[in-house]
C-alpha positions, 0 to 999 in steps of 0.5 A: 685306777683307784683315785686314792693311795695311802701314805704312812704317817707317824702321829706327833702325839702318840708317835705311832705309825698309821696309814692315811689316804690321799688323792692322786695328783692327776685328779687334783685339778679343780673344774672351778673355784670360788672367789675365796679359793673354795675348789670343785672337782669332777670326781674325788674331792682332795679336801676330804683327805687333808686331815690325818687322824691317828686311829690310836689316840685320835690326834687329828692334824694337817701337814701344816701342824707342828712336827713335834709336840712338847709334854705340856701339849700332849698332856693338854691333848689327852686331857681334852680329847685323847682320854675320851677317844674311841678308836676309829679308822679314817684311813680309807675312803671318806664320805662327806660326813666323815670329812666333816668329822675329821676337820672338826676333830682337827679344829678341836685338836689344834685348839687343845694344843694351842696350834698356830692361829694361821693353821686354825684359820685354815681349818675353819675356812675349810669347814665353811667350804664343806658346809658350802658343798652341802648348801648349808648357808647358815653354818657356812656363814657361821664358820666363815665368820670364825675364819675371818676373825682368825685371819684378822688375828693372823694379820695382826700377829704377823704384821706383814702389810705385803701379804696380799693373799691374806688381805684379799681373803679378809676382804672377801670373807667380809664381802661374803658376810655382808660387811661391805664397808670393811670389805672395801677397806681391805680390797683398797689396801691391796689395790693401793699399797705400792709395796704389794707386788702380787699382780693376781691378788691386786687383780682379784681385789679390783674385780671384787671391789667392782662387784661390791660397788655394783651390789651396793648400788643395786641394793640402794646402799650408801657407798663408802667414801673410798668408792665415792672418791675413786674408781679402780 
């Protein structure tokens, strides 16, 4: 059985219908996941097919993009991308390189139409994962840093102090980038805020807090005050 199947999508920009591929649900089970939710699969990677690219105007989006666009957004898109688009169809099977092209096109599209910062943060994080699959640590960390900045903006804009998953992610990306003191502070917020009821994120934050403590001790680094005063 072909691991891919096609769906019809109507482009939010040029309003033309096109086909794009998806991975069958039965094949979407990950064999393992990293601490920042990057997943690994036995066969086809569903992440390769998250972005839908219109072959007619090049508008690249995910299911999280806004369903409709206003005239100003369409004009901005065509000025920056659409008028320079050379027709290409990403609707079939994608290579790792084609998946990267689709995500970067989605990033440019999202920036051009001023898409929600949460959507942009997710795209940046996914691009970092694609570089991780390639074992390109330099580019992975570059895009993790971009994603981290975007996630912090999301937190500041939404002002939702109970969003444990977002706070955990900010802590974890800080940890991966070597910003240990910032990581400790974000993990501590998840662990110690009584309003947070997300048991899985509290548990994950405790585990990464402990990992951080061990890494910093092993590396001869000074522990922040939160770690000197508390155990979790």
